[in-house]
C-alpha positions in Angstrom: 16.6 -23.3 8.2 13.6 -21.0 8.0 10.7 -21.6 10.3 7.2 -20.4 9.6 3.8 -20.8 11.4 1.1 -22.6 9.5 -1.0 -19.4 9.7 1.8 -17.5 8.0 1.9 -20.1 5.3 -1.8 -19.8 4.8 -1.6 -16.0 4.5 1.7 -15.7 2.5 2.0 -19.0 0.6 3.0 -17.3 -2.7 5.8 -15.3 -1.1 7.1 -18.2 1.0 7.2 -20.4 -2.1 8.9 -17.8 -4.1 11.5 -17.4 -1.4 11.9 -21.2 -1.2 12.5 -21.4 -5.0 15.1 -18.7 -4.9 17.0 -19.6 -1.7 16.6 -23.4 -2.0 16.4 -23.3 1.9 13.8 -25.7 3.4 11.0 -24.2 5.4 9.9 -25.9 8.6 6.1 -25.3 9.2 5.0 -25.4 12.8 1.5 -25.8 14.2 0.8 -24.9 17.9 4.6 -24.5 18.4 5.4 -28.0 17.2 7.1 -29.0 13.9 4.4 -30.2 11.4 6.0 -30.3 7.9 8.9 -29.3 5.7 8.6 -27.4 2.5 11.4 -28.2 0.1 12.2 -27.3 -3.5 11.0 -29.9 -6.0 14.6 -30.4 -7.4 15.9 -30.9 -3.9 13.2 -33.4 -3.0 13.8 -35.4 -6.2 17.5 -35.4 -5.4 16.8 -36.7 -1.9 14.6 -39.4 -3.3 17.3 -40.6 -5.7 19.9 -40.6 -3.0 17.5 -42.6 -0.8 17.1 -45.2 -3.5 20.9 -45.5 -3.9 21.3 -45.9 -0.1 18.6 -48.5 0.0 20.3 -50.4 -2.8 23.6 -50.3 -0.9 21.8 -51.6 2.2 20.2 -54.5 0.3 23.7 -55.3 -1.1 25.3 -55.3 2.3 22.5 -57.5 3.7 22.9 -59.9 0.8 26.7 -60.2 1.7 25.9 -60.8 5.3 23.4 -63.5 4.3 25.8 -65.1 1.9 23.5 -64.4 -1.0 26.1 -63.6 -3.5 27.4 -64.8 -6.9 30.9 -65.6 -8.1 32.3 -63.2 -10.7 31.8 -65.8 -13.4 28.1 -66.5 -12.4 27.4 -62.8 -12.2 28.9 -62.2 -15.7 26.8 -65.0 -17.1 23.6 -63.7 -15.5 24.4 -60.1 -16.7 25.2 -61.2 -20.2 21.5 -62.0 -20.7 20.6 -58.3 -20.0 23.5 -56.7 -21.8 23.0 -58.2 -25.2 
């Protein structure tokens, strides 16, 4: 992963962004020697957001199973038939 100072970003934003788009490699921006932010390509960010939504859905499903908040196969089919018409 590439690391850049915030001052470098201020001075060379266009080049850093162009490199980011071509390499797809995230850029860690540091301020006063400490991590401050990541620059990531838009497509990569959107992919990560979609993946996060899927993982959150799986986690909700697992929690529902632990809580016993589930439906039988027949009940699920009946509820889904209303949406699939």
